[in-house]
Every structure is written in C-alpha cells, then in structure tokens.
KELO-331819 format. One record per residue (C-alpha): x, y, z. Coordinates in steps of 0.1 Angstrom, whole numbers, plus 5000, padded with zeros to 4 digits. Layout:
residues N
XYZ;...
//
This chain:
residues 507
944310073431;944410183467;943810553468;945910793488;943811013512;945911323503;947711433472;949611743482;950811953451;953812153460;957112083479;957312423494;957112483531;953312473532;953112163511;955811983532;954112103564;950911973555;952211633543;954011593577;950911693598;948411473577;950711173577;951211193615;947411203618;947110863601;946410973565;947910813535;949711113518;951611163485;953511483479;954411573444;956911843435;957511933398;961212043406;963212023438;961912073473;962012453482;963112543447;960712823445;959613073472;960712863501;964512893494;964313263486;962913423517;964613663540;965313363563;963513483592;961113323617;959513663629;956213803639;956414083612;957014403632;955814633602;952514433600;951314603631;950914923611;948514743588;946514613619;947414253611;947214183649;945913823645;948713733620;951313893642;950113723673;950013393656;953413443641;955013543675;953613233692;954913023663;958313183665;959013003698;957312683688;959612653658;962612753679;961912453703;961312233673;964412293653;967212473675;969812363649;968412553620;966512823639;968213053664;967613383681;968913703666;969014063679;967914343656;969014703660;966614953646;968115303644;965615573650;964715783619;962116043631;961516143595;959615803590;958115723624;958015903658;959815743687;956715683706;955115503678;958215263675;958115203712;954415133711;955014873683;957914713700;955814683732;953014513714;955714293697;957214193731;953714103747;951314013719;952713663714;953513563751;957213583746;959113343769;962513233754;963613553737;965113863754;963014193755;963414513737;965714763749;966715133740;970415193730;972615483726;974415443692;977215663704;978315443732;977015083722;979214863700;976214813678;976415193668;980015173655;979115123619;976215363619;976415733607;976715973637;973516153625;971615873642;972015873679;969115653692;968115303684;965915013697;967114653699;964514353697;964513993691;963513763664;964813433648;966913323620;966013023599;967612813572;964512823551;965212543525;966312323553;963112373571;961312233540;963611943537;963111853575;959311853572;959511633542;961911403560;959511373590;956511333566;958411043550;959410893585;955610873593;954810703560;954310983534;955410923498;957511223486;958111243450;960311533436;960711613400;957111473396;954511683379;950611663382;949711643345;946011623350;943311543376;939611463372;937011373395;936111003392;933410893416;934510963452;938111003444;940411193421;942111013392;945511183387;948111163359;951711213371;954811253351;958411223358;961711113341;960510763339;957210833321;953710873333;951710683359;948110713374;947210733411;944010783429;943511023458;940411113480;941511473484;943811723466;945811983484;946912263461;949912413478;951612523447;952512883459;953013123431;951512853408;948312793427;946112943399;947912733373;947312423391;943612503394;943312573357;944812233351;942412043371;939111933356;936112123370;938112333395;938112703398;938112973425;937213323431;940213373451;943313533434;947113523442;949013843440;952613783430;955114013448;958813983441;961414023470;965014053460;968014023482;971814103480;974513903496;977814103503;980714053525;979814133561;980714493568;980314533607;981514363638;979214163660;976213913657;973614163657;971414243626;969914573615;966514683604;966515013585;963515233577;963615393543;962115723531;959115533516;958515393551;959515033540;961914853561;965214673551;966914393569;970614363570;971514013586;974713843593;974913543569;977113243566;979713363591;981513633568;978613743547;975613973550;972013933536;970314243525;966614263516;963914293506;962114473481;958414463471;957714473434;954714333415;955414053393;954614043356;955213733337;956113393349;957313363386;960113133376;961613413356;961813653383;965213803388;966614123406;967014423384;969114733386;966414953402;966114703431;969914693435;970215063435;967215093461;968914843485;972315003482;970815353488;969215243519;972615113531;974315433522;971915623542;972615463574;976215323573;979515493574;981215233550;978415073531;978914803504;978714913467;978014723436;981514573434;981014413469;978014213459;978813853457;975413703451;971713803446;968413623444;964713693440;961813523455;958113553444;955713573473;952213433466;950113673485;946413653488;945113943467;943314163491;943214453464;945614673485;947214943462;950614913478;952414593473;953914633508;950614663523;949114333508;948214093536;950713813546;947913623561;946513303544;943313203529;941812873522;939412773492;937812433495;935212273471;932912123482;933012283516;931511983534;931111613525;927311633514;928011463482;930311193468;932411453451;936111453463;937411783476;940212013466;941812253490;943912563477;946112773496;946413143490;949113353508;951013263539;954413323552;957313073564;956913163602;953213043602;953512733580;953012483608;949912663619;948712683584;948912313580;946912263612;944212503599;944212333565;943611993581;940812153603;939112243570;939511883557;938411713591;934711663580;936011443551;938311243572;936311183605;938710923617;941711163614;943911193646;944211533664;947011793657;950311683670;953211893657;953212173683;955511973706;957211743682;960811823672;961811813635;964511573624;967811653641;966111903665;965611653695;968011843717;967512063749;969512353734;972012363705;974912513724;975012233749;974511973723;977412123701;979812083732;978911723736;979011643698;982511803696;983711573723;982411273705;984411373672;987511553685;989211493652;986711713635;987812083631;985612323650;984112513620;983212173604;981612043634;979512363637;978512323600;977411963605;975712063636;973812343622;972612163591;971811833605;971611853642;971511503659;971511353624;975111453621;975911123638;974310933610;976211153585;979611073602;978910703612;982210503609;984310823601;987610853623;989611123605;989211383577;990311123552;987210933558;985111223545;986411153511;987111413485;987511783496;985612003471;986612323489;985712533520;983812293544;982512053517;983411703515;982311403496;980711233527;978111503530;977411503493;976611133494;974511173524;972311433507;972111223477;971010933497;968711073522;967311423511;966111383474;969211583462;970011523425;971811813410;974612043420;972412323427;970312103449;973212053471;975212363468;972412613469;969512443488;970512153509;973512363519;975112703512;978412573501;978012743467;978613073483;982012953495;983212773465;985012933434;983412883400;986112633393;985412443425;981612453416;982312313382;984712043396;981911923419;979311923391;981811703371;982111463400;978311443404;977811383368;980211103369;979110903399;977210593395;973410593392;972710383423;974210663444;971310883432;968710653447;967410773481;967610543509;963910503510;962810563473;959410673463;957410393448;
//
C-alpha cells in the first residue's frame, strides 16, 4: 500500500488551502471531510477578506499586517469571488474619540502596503449620499476599504485546485481511527460504501471546532493547546439603503457590527461573540443575539429592519486559539500550530494540529504549516500560491472580463451572466459549453437557477444534497420559495445515480 505524504483532516478553508499548497509542492495528498466542503465555520463567516480594524485595539499588529497583505494577494487570485467594498463608519464619540479612529485607519491604510484599494476619507453624513439612511444625530463618518468574499466558494476553489494538482479529495468521509505504525500512520476511513484503510506519512489536523475531538480519537496524540469556541451569528434582511457601500457600527459595548450589501437586494448583519457550550454543530442564533443586532441597527438607522424583516439567519463557530482572554471579543484571531514530534529525529510519523485562524489568512497559514513540516519532507518544493490564480480567477480584472464574456453569450440575460461570472469566473465557459439559448439550460427551478448549473455542480464540485447546492455552492436558496426549494430537492432525489459521480471521482 503506497502511503500518502499528507492526510488532511477537515474540508474547511484551512484544510483545503493546505491540500492545495502541499500538492503543488509535489506531495501526495488525501483530504478527508466528514460532511460537505465548508459545511462548518467556513460557510458561516462574515464573508469578508479584511485586516480586522478592531484587532488593532488588542495590539495584534502582526496579524493585521499579514491579513492586509493577504487581502490584496487574494483579490488578485480570485477577482470573481472577491471584490472591493467601501465601509462607512459613523463616528460615535461615546465609544472612541475621533483621533483614535483616525489613527487606527491611518495604520490600516499603511500597515500592509495597500496598493489596489482606495484610501480612507472623512465624510459629512449630512451631505454625502452614504449618510441618507443614518440618523441625523450622527454628523461625521470615515470611509475605508476592505473586500467581500464568497467564503464557501473560496473553499471549493482551493479544493478544485488541489485536485487539479493531483490531490485526492474525499467528502463525506470520516477518519475513524489512526495509529502510528512504523514510519507512517495507519488510518481507518469510513464513508457510505463502508470502511477502508490508508497509510500516510503525516497527518494535518485542520478540523476547526473539532480539532480537539480529532486529537482525542488518534492513538497516542494529545496537545497542551486548547481551542476556544466562540459563536458568531448573522441576520439576513432585505436591503434597507441605497448604494453599494457597507456600514461598520460601533456599539455601546465597543464591539462593532458589519452591515453589508448581500446578494443584490439583501443585507448581511453581524456578528455576535458568544462563548459556545455544547457541540459546535448544534450552534444556532438565539433571541438575545437577534435583539442585540437589531438594537445596534436601531441606534444608527432611521428606518432599521425589525424581526418581521428577517429572511434568514445563521451561526458559525469560530475555533479560536484559547489565549485565556476574559472577553470573547478579545480572544486572538491569530493561529497556532502544534506538531509532534517537532523534528524528524525518530521514525515516529508527525501530526500537525491547527488552533485558530481566520479566513483572510488561510493561504499564509498553509504556507506556515508546510514550513513546519519541511524537515519531514526535505524534497518538497518551495511555496508557490502567492501569485497563482484560483480556478476561474485567471483574468486581469473582473469588470473587463465580464464585458467580454457577455459578448460571447449575447443570448444570456445580464443578471444571469453576472451570476455565472461571479461564481465561476472563466469556468463559466465550461458550464455553458454548447448552450445557445435559455432552453439549453434545462429546467428553470426559479430565480437564476437552472438545471445546467445544478448538474455542473454535481459533476465537478462534490455537491450531493440540495443544501450543498442551494446554500454553499450557490446562494440560490435565499431567492427561492419554500415550494421551489422542495421541488428542486425532489428533482435531485429522482435523477440517476451516475449524475452524482464527480468528473474525477476519488479513488
């Protein structure tokens, strides 16, 4: 049995990023995810690639600098799923004096060597269009730049690129047990077809909120590190202001809330910071969190949404490294590695576990993880992902590419062309291969969702269930009625089994 070099446990952004980087360096990689890609934390984020402005108050300068640098790296790698967004921060002197906000934004503009994004500016809320929905008690604001990201698609694109470089990606495959056996790990895997055994020279534990559970199930493995689980909940409402700008609101407790345009006519509002008790998979928004978020909106907006305007909500569990901070908001967003053994001084195969991290720094985290493993793989190639586009992102800029794409498919409605462009970038040509008109797209399930796209996702992106397609690979679920969702689920259940096989099936 030929062993893999790396067995990566966890199909979130860190696991997929490590699998991509390692495979491109010449390692033989197997990634196992017990559910769907990005099913946990990585599809439940605030959907921002950002430096973390508020982390400056906790003196996280290294993390903020790394994140700001990565913000522009990722913007260049995937301009179809990552794009600039301007954030309006109304000044509330009760929370922070204006000089402190200016200082923080000055550092934010310069700490990471900003090149692509526009700089901060002060605005008069009484005269600037961005001030129209804000209460007149707020007269000044600051506007700065960060980036939006489709978080779950970022995970899938990393998995696709890992697969393109030779990685074996197995979703809905659990690691049942692992034990050291000579110079490699013997690992038992379980999926719908039964159990199988594989060998791996190294294990990477990128299980996120379940990192300690994975360690507990691996023979002879332990760590003094601990993960601290913090729940972040978001609301989705109808968009209640004009313009493409987002808002960053300071609350009485000095936390900040993002209010972002989402999916065209919606708004994404969050997040909270609540310590998690119980299983991370059971985390859900509660009434206190809903009241908290709505109260912040009511403090700043003239016509804020109410409970009746909520169309969706979700909660994600952030697996933060436990630095013993009393306040969940103050817990570091940095990442820590634990590796045993630290050096290849014996025949004992290593395991590397990841504690903490944030979506913006996933690529750099992957590089650092492989730096830790380099002594075990002396022939491994050098880091390569900093200038490599993700699948579909091989374009100079999205707007110019979209103009050319629409000329190639003049029969495609503009909103549908934008949808395919945003989700698939240059891969949209593969999705539409041979289509000449709307009827070639097959069944129309509602909104911008056609059969052609569903089959593309089933065949190329490991999608299996209606939730995989409607909630993670796309956000069609937000735009379909309950009857339309049910009709799609029935169609999916009724199609032939061969349609569920990926074009490059895991073996």
